[in-house]
C-alpha positions in Angstrom: 20.6 -15.8 12.5 19.8 -16.2 8.7 18.1 -13.2 7.3 14.6 -14.0 5.8 14.2 -13.6 2.1 10.8 -12.0 1.6 8.5 -12.2 -1.4 6.7 -8.9 -1.4 3.4 -8.7 -3.3 1.7 -5.4 -3.9 -1.9 -6.0 -5.1 -3.3 -3.1 -7.0 -6.6 -2.4 -8.8 -4.8 -2.8 -12.2 -1.8 -5.0 -11.5 -0.2 -7.4 -9.0 3.4 -6.5 -8.6 6.0 -9.0 -7.3 9.3 -8.2 -5.8 12.0 -10.4 -4.3 15.0 -8.0 -4.1 15.9 -4.4 -5.2 18.5 -6.0 -7.5 16.0 -8.3 -9.3 13.5 -6.9 -11.8 10.0 -6.5 -10.6 7.4 -8.9 -12.2 3.7 -8.3 -12.5 0.4 -9.7 -13.9 -3.1 -8.1 -14.4 -5.5 -7.9 -11.5 -9.0 -6.4 -11.8 -12.6 -7.6 -11.0 -11.9 -11.1 -12.1 -9.0 -11.7 -9.7 -10.1 -14.1 -6.9 -7.7 -15.2 -4.2 -7.2 -18.7 -5.7 -6.4 -17.2 -9.1 -4.1 -14.7 -7.4 -2.1 -17.6 -5.8 -2.0 -19.6 -9.0 -0.7 -16.6 -11.1 1.8 -15.7 -8.4 3.2 -19.2 -8.2 3.6 -19.2 -12.0 5.3 -15.9 -12.0 7.9 -16.7 -9.3 8.8 -20.4 -10.0 12.5 -19.5 -10.1 12.5 -17.3 -7.0 13.4 -18.8 -3.6 11.9 -17.1 -0.5 11.2 -17.8 3.1 8.2 -15.6 3.8 5.5 -13.6 2.0 4.4 -10.0 2.6 1.2 -8.9 0.9 -0.1 -5.3 0.5 -3.8 -5.5 -0.1 -6.2 -2.7 -1.4 -8.8 -2.9 1.4 -8.9 -2.5 5.2 -6.7 -5.0 7.0 -7.1 -5.5 10.8 -4.6 -7.4 12.8 -3.2 -9.1 9.7 -6.7 -10.2 8.4 -8.5 -8.7 5.4 -11.6 -7.1 6.9 -13.6 -6.0 3.9 -13.9 -7.4 0.4 -12.0 -5.1 -2.1 -13.8 -2.7 -4.4 -11.8 -3.5 -7.6 -11.1 -7.3 -7.3 -13.1 -10.5 -7.1 -14.6 -11.9 -3.9 -13.5 -14.4 -1.3 -10.5 -12.6 0.2 -11.7 -12.2 3.8 -11.9 -16.0 4.4 -8.8 -17.0 2.4 -5.9 -18.9 4.1 -2.8 -17.4 2.5 -0.4 -19.4 4.6 -1.9 -22.7 3.6 -2.1 -21.7 -0.1 1.6 -20.6 -0.3 3.0 -23.1 2.2 5.0 -20.2 3.7 4.5 -17.7 6.6 2.5 -14.8 5.3 1.9 -11.3 6.7 -0.8 -9.1 5.2 -1.3 -5.3 5.6 -3.1 -2.6 3.6 -1.2 -1.7 0.4 -1.0 2.0 1.1 0.3 1.3 4.6 3.0 -1.0 3.1 4.2 1.6 0.8 4.1 4.1 3.7 6.1 1.8 5.9 8.8 1.6 3.2 8.8 5.4 2.8 9.1 6.2 6.5 12.2 7.9 7.9 11.2 9.0 11.4 8.9 11.5 13.1 5.2 11.7 12.4 4.4 10.9 8.8 1.2 11.0 6.8 1.1 9.0 3.6 -1.3 9.6 0.7 -1.4 7.4 -2.3 -3.0 8.6 -5.5 -4.0 5.9 -7.9 -7.0 3.7 -8.6 -8.1 4.6 -5.1 -6.9 7.0 -2.4 -4.7 5.2 0.0 -3.7 6.7 3.4 -1.7 5.8 6.5 -0.2 7.6 9.6 3.1 6.5 11.0 5.0 7.4 14.2 7.6 5.7 16.4 7.1 2.0 15.5 3.4 2.3 14.8 1.5 2.1 11.5 -2.1 3.2 11.5 -4.0 2.4 8.3 -6.6 5.1 7.4 -9.5 5.3 5.0 -9.4 9.0 4.2 -10.8 8.3 0.8 -14.2 7.7 2.4 -14.4 11.3 3.8 -17.2 13.4 2.3 -16.0 16.0 -0.1 -18.1 18.4 -2.2 -20.8 16.1 -3.6 -18.9 12.8 -3.2 -15.9 11.5 -1.4 -12.2 12.4 -1.4 -11.5 9.3 -3.4 -14.2 10.3 -6.0 -12.3 13.5 -6.5 -8.6 12.6 -6.1 -8.3 9.1 -7.4 -8.2 8.0 -11.1 -11.9 8.7 -11.8 -11.5 12.2 -10.3 -8.6 13.0 -12.5 -10.4 11.8 -15.6 -13.5 13.9 -14.7 -11.7 17.1 -13.7 -8.7 17.1 -16.0 -5.2 17.0 -14.8 -4.8 20.7 -14.1 -8.0 21.0 -12.0 -7.2 17.7 -10.3 -3.7 19.0 -9.2 -5.3 22.2 -7.9 -7.6 20.0 -5.7 -4.7 17.9 -4.4 -2.7 21.1 -3.6 -5.7 22.3 -1.5 -6.3 19.1 0.3 -2.7 18.0 1.1 -1.7 21.0 3.3 -5.0 20.7 5.2 -4.3 17.1 5.9 -0.8 17.9 7.2 -2.3 20.4 9.6 -5.2 18.1 10.7 -2.9 15.2 11.5 -0.1 17.3 13.0 2.3 15.6 10.6 5.9 16.5 10.5 5.8 15.7 6.8 3.7 14.0 4.1 4.8 11.5 1.5 2.8 11.2 -1.7 2.8 7.8 -3.4 0.8 6.0 -6.0 1.0 6.2 -9.8 -0.4 9.8 -10.0 1.8 11.5 -7.4 4.5 12.2 -10.0 2.0 14.3 -11.9 2.1 17.0 -9.2 4.7 19.5 -10.5 5.3 21.7 -7.4 5.1 20.1 -4.0 4.1 22.2 -1.0 6.5 22.7 1.9 6.8 19.6 4.1 5.6 17.3 1.3 7.8 14.6 -0.4 7.4 12.5 -3.4 7.5 8.8 -2.7 8.0 5.9 -5.1 6.1 2.7 -5.7 9.3 0.7 -5.2 9.1 1.7 -1.5 6.4 -1.0 -1.2 9.3 -3.5 -1.4 11.1 -1.9 1.6 7.7 -1.8 3.4 7.2 -5.6 2.9 10.6 -6.4 4.2 10.1 -4.1 7.2 6.8 -5.9 7.9 8.9 -9.1 8.5 11.3 -7.4 10.9 11.1 -8.9 14.4 12.5 -7.7 17.7 15.7 -9.7 18.3 15.0 -10.5 22.0 11.3 -11.4 21.8 10.9 -12.5 18.2 7.7 -10.4 18.0 7.0 -8.1 15.1 9.0 -4.9 15.4 6.2 -2.8 13.9 2.8 -2.3 15.5 0.4 -2.5 12.6 -3.0 -1.0 13.6 
């Protein structure tokens, strides 16, 4: 059976990143509050006119339930929950939360908790062939939420040193709370953490590509998706 060539799209609060292969340079274009789904499709098609692909995997910065965007994103335009991506691209499309997609690409067995530090605070829990998207950023913390303190705005308000101290207090507590074998830290700010606690690994944004490819893995006998995305 011919292996599917997957266009992996990682939609972030600042940029949309496009990947077709680990051997081909990643492309991107700006996102932000003006990015509607129609504009997203138009810009994507312009950026990948010379790329051939069979299917599309989209990592989206909002809750995704059973492959459907459940809530309008905080940092983009509106209209995403009702949009038909398959019709717009003319290709099969699978959608999952963006942090969960990077987590899926980072996974190497056991029970793994993923935390993504960037524009927001992404989170996911993985075990066996199951991916559970979380919204840990909404948890109350001090006089705000975890996302208020640990995402970009929190780093800017606290300063990098104090932000890192908060991260190093929260991460081990999360590992204990979720009975995780290990934690992977991703997102643009994870690399700012100089000394990782025991049982904590540094991920990489390029793992989103591996996650998008894994999203399209099917069981050979049944043809059903291999990964149970909750």
